[in-house]
C-alpha positions in Angstrom: 18.6 27.8 6.6 21.7 29.7 7.3 22.2 31.7 4.3 20.1 34.2 3.2 21.2 36.9 0.1 19.0 39.7 -1.1 18.9 40.1 -4.9 16.7 42.3 -7.6 14.8 39.9 -9.6 15.6 41.6 -12.6 19.1 40.8 -12.5 18.5 37.3 -12.8 15.8 37.6 -15.4 18.1 39.8 -17.6 20.7 37.1 -17.5 18.4 34.0 -18.3 16.5 36.0 -21.0 20.0 36.9 -22.6 21.1 32.9 -22.4 18.1 32.1 -24.6 16.0 30.8 -21.6 13.3 33.5 -21.1 11.0 30.6 -19.8 13.2 30.6 -16.7 12.2 34.3 -15.3 11.0 34.6 -11.9 7.9 36.7 -10.7 8.3 40.7 -10.6 4.7 41.4 -9.6 4.5 44.1 -12.0 7.7 45.8 -10.1 10.8 47.4 -12.0 13.0 46.6 -8.9 11.6 43.6 -7.2 13.1 42.2 -4.2 14.2 38.5 -4.0 16.0 36.4 -1.5 18.4 33.3 -2.2 18.4 30.9 0.3 21.0 28.2 1.1 22.6 26.1 4.1 25.9 25.2 5.3 27.0 22.2 6.9 25.1 23.8 10.1 21.9 22.3 8.5 22.7 18.5 9.4 22.2 18.1 13.1 18.6 20.0 12.5 17.8 17.7 9.4 18.4 14.6 11.3 16.2 15.8 14.2 13.6 16.6 11.6 13.8 13.1 9.7 13.6 11.3 13.3 11.2 13.6 14.9 8.1 11.3 13.8 8.1 7.5 13.5 5.5 7.7 11.2 8.0 9.4 8.6 9.6 5.8 8.1 8.4 3.1 6.1 10.9 0.2 6.4 14.2 1.7 5.6 13.1 4.8 3.9 12.0 8.1 5.2 8.7 9.8 3.5 8.8 12.5 2.2 12.4 13.1 1.0 13.9 14.6 4.0 16.3 17.2 2.8 13.3 18.6 0.3 10.7 18.5 3.0 13.0 20.1 5.6 13.8 23.0 3.1 10.2 23.4 2.2 9.0 23.7 5.8 11.9 26.1 6.9 11.4 28.4 3.6 7.6 28.1 3.8 7.3 29.3 7.5 9.6 32.3 6.4 7.4 32.9 3.5 4.4 33.3 5.8 6.2 36.0 7.8 7.0 37.5 4.6 3.2 37.5 3.3 2.3 39.2 6.5 4.6 41.8 6.0 3.7 42.5 2.3 0.2 41.3 2.2 0.9 38.9 -1.0 2.4 35.6 -0.9 6.0 35.5 -2.3 6.5 33.1 -5.0 9.1 30.5 -4.2 11.1 28.3 -6.4 13.1 25.5 -4.9 16.0 23.9 -6.4 14.5 20.6 -6.7 11.6 22.2 -9.0 12.5 21.1 -12.6 9.4 22.0 -14.4 10.0 24.7 -17.1 7.8 27.2 -15.4 9.3 26.7 -11.8 13.1 26.3 -12.8 15.6 28.4 -11.6 19.3 28.0 -12.6 20.6 28.5 -9.0 24.4 28.5 -9.6 23.7 31.3 -12.2 21.7 33.1 -9.7 24.1 32.9 -6.8 26.6 34.2 -9.0 24.6 37.1 -10.2 23.7 38.2 -6.4 27.5 37.9 -5.3 27.1 34.6 -3.0 29.4 32.4 -4.9 31.7 32.1 -7.9 30.5 29.6 -10.4 33.4 27.2 -11.5 32.6 25.8 -14.8 35.1 22.9 -14.5 33.7 21.3 -11.5 30.3 22.9 -12.0 30.2 23.9 -8.6 29.4 27.1 -6.7 32.2 28.5 -4.6 31.9 30.8 -1.7 34.8 32.8 -0.3 34.2 31.5 3.1 32.5 28.1 2.9 34.1 26.9 -0.5 32.0 24.2 -2.0 30.5 23.1 1.3 27.0 24.7 0.9 23.8 24.1 -0.9 21.5 26.4 -2.9 17.8 25.8 -1.8 15.3 28.3 -2.6 14.7 31.8 -4.5 11.8 33.6 -3.1 10.2 36.5 -4.7 8.5 39.1 -2.7 5.7 41.7 -3.9 8.1 44.2 -2.7 10.7 46.8 -3.8 14.2 46.0 -3.5 15.8 48.6 -1.1 17.6 51.6 -2.5 21.3 50.9 -2.9 21.1 47.3 -3.5 23.4 47.3 -6.6 24.3 44.5 -8.5 28.0 43.1 -7.3 30.9 42.5 -9.5 31.3 38.7 -10.1 33.3 37.1 -7.2 36.7 35.8 -8.5 37.8 32.1 -7.9 38.4 31.7 -4.2 41.0 28.7 -5.3 42.4 29.8 -8.4 45.5 27.4 -7.9 42.9 24.5 -8.1 41.8 25.3 -11.7 44.3 23.0 -13.4 43.8 20.4 -10.9 40.1 20.1 -11.0 40.2 20.4 -14.7 42.5 17.3 -15.1 40.5 15.3 -12.4 37.2 16.2 -14.5 38.7 15.2 -17.7 39.5 11.8 -16.0 36.8 10.9 -14.3 34.5 11.8 -17.5 36.7 10.0 -20.1 35.0 7.4 -22.1 34.8 4.0 -20.5 35.2 5.5 -16.8 32.3 4.9 -14.5 32.5 7.8 -12.1 31.3 6.9 -8.4 30.4 9.3 -6.0 33.7 9.4 -4.4 35.3 10.6 -7.6 32.7 13.5 -7.3 33.5 14.2 -3.7 37.3 14.3 -4.9 36.6 17.4 -7.1 34.8 19.1 -4.3 37.7 18.5 -2.0 39.9 19.8 -4.8 38.2 23.1 -5.3 37.6 23.2 -1.4 41.3 22.9 -0.5 41.9 26.5 0.9 41.5 28.4 4.2 38.8 29.1 5.5 36.9 26.8 3.6 38.6 23.7 5.2 36.8 24.3 8.3 33.5 24.1 6.7 33.6 20.8 5.1 30.8 18.7 5.6 31.0 15.8 8.1 31.7 12.5 6.8 28.3 11.1 7.3 26.7 14.5 5.8 28.8 13.9 2.7 27.7 10.1 2.4 24.0 10.9 2.7 24.5 14.1 0.2 25.9 11.5 -2.4 24.3 8.3 -1.7 21.1 9.1 -0.2 21.4 6.1 2.2 18.5 6.9 4.7 20.2 5.0 7.7 22.6 7.9 7.9 19.9 10.1 9.1 19.0 7.6 12.1 20.2 9.0 15.7 
C-alpha cells in the first residue's frame, strides 16, 4: 500500500477515551504496549488499482465494477499482510478499515495518523497533511497485532502544519463553499486540497487527473484501461 507506520495502540485508545468515545478503542490483546500498524497509500496505488479492477472481466456489471475496487484492493493487500503477521505471531491481527463505519469497528483515521506522527490534522480543510506528500495520500487501515511494540517506540510530538501560509486561504475557501445556499461540487473540495497542498515537495505527489476525478466522482469508466 506504500505507507506503513508503527504505533502503540494505547496512544490512540487514550486519545479517543479522553474525547468521549471509548467505544472507538482498538483491541489490545491484554497487553500494556500493543503494536499497531497504520496503513495508507500515495498516488502510486493508482496503476495497481486499475490493474486489479481490470484483471477479471467478471468484475464488471455493465458500467459498474463489483465489489468497490478501492475497498476491495485495500482489503486484499492488507489481508495478505495480515496473514503473514499471523504466521509470525500465532494470532490473527485485528484489522479495521477506513470504510468500516460500525461503532465497534470505526477508527478515527485522521486522529490516529496525527497521533502516530504521520500527518498533521488540519481542522479547517479536515484533511491529513504529510510533510512530503501533503494531502495526496489516503488512510486505509489500522492493524493491531498480538505483539508488544518494540522498545524505543515513543509517541512523537505533533507534526506542525507543513504549509502554514495556506491556513488563512483554506479558512476563507471553506467558509465560502459552506456558506448557506451554496452547493459545493467536487471541484470545490479539490480546490481546498490544492490550497493546502501548494508546497514543495508535495506538489510532485499530487494525484493524477484521472485519479482525482475517480476519487471524487467514482466514475468507473476512469478505471478502464
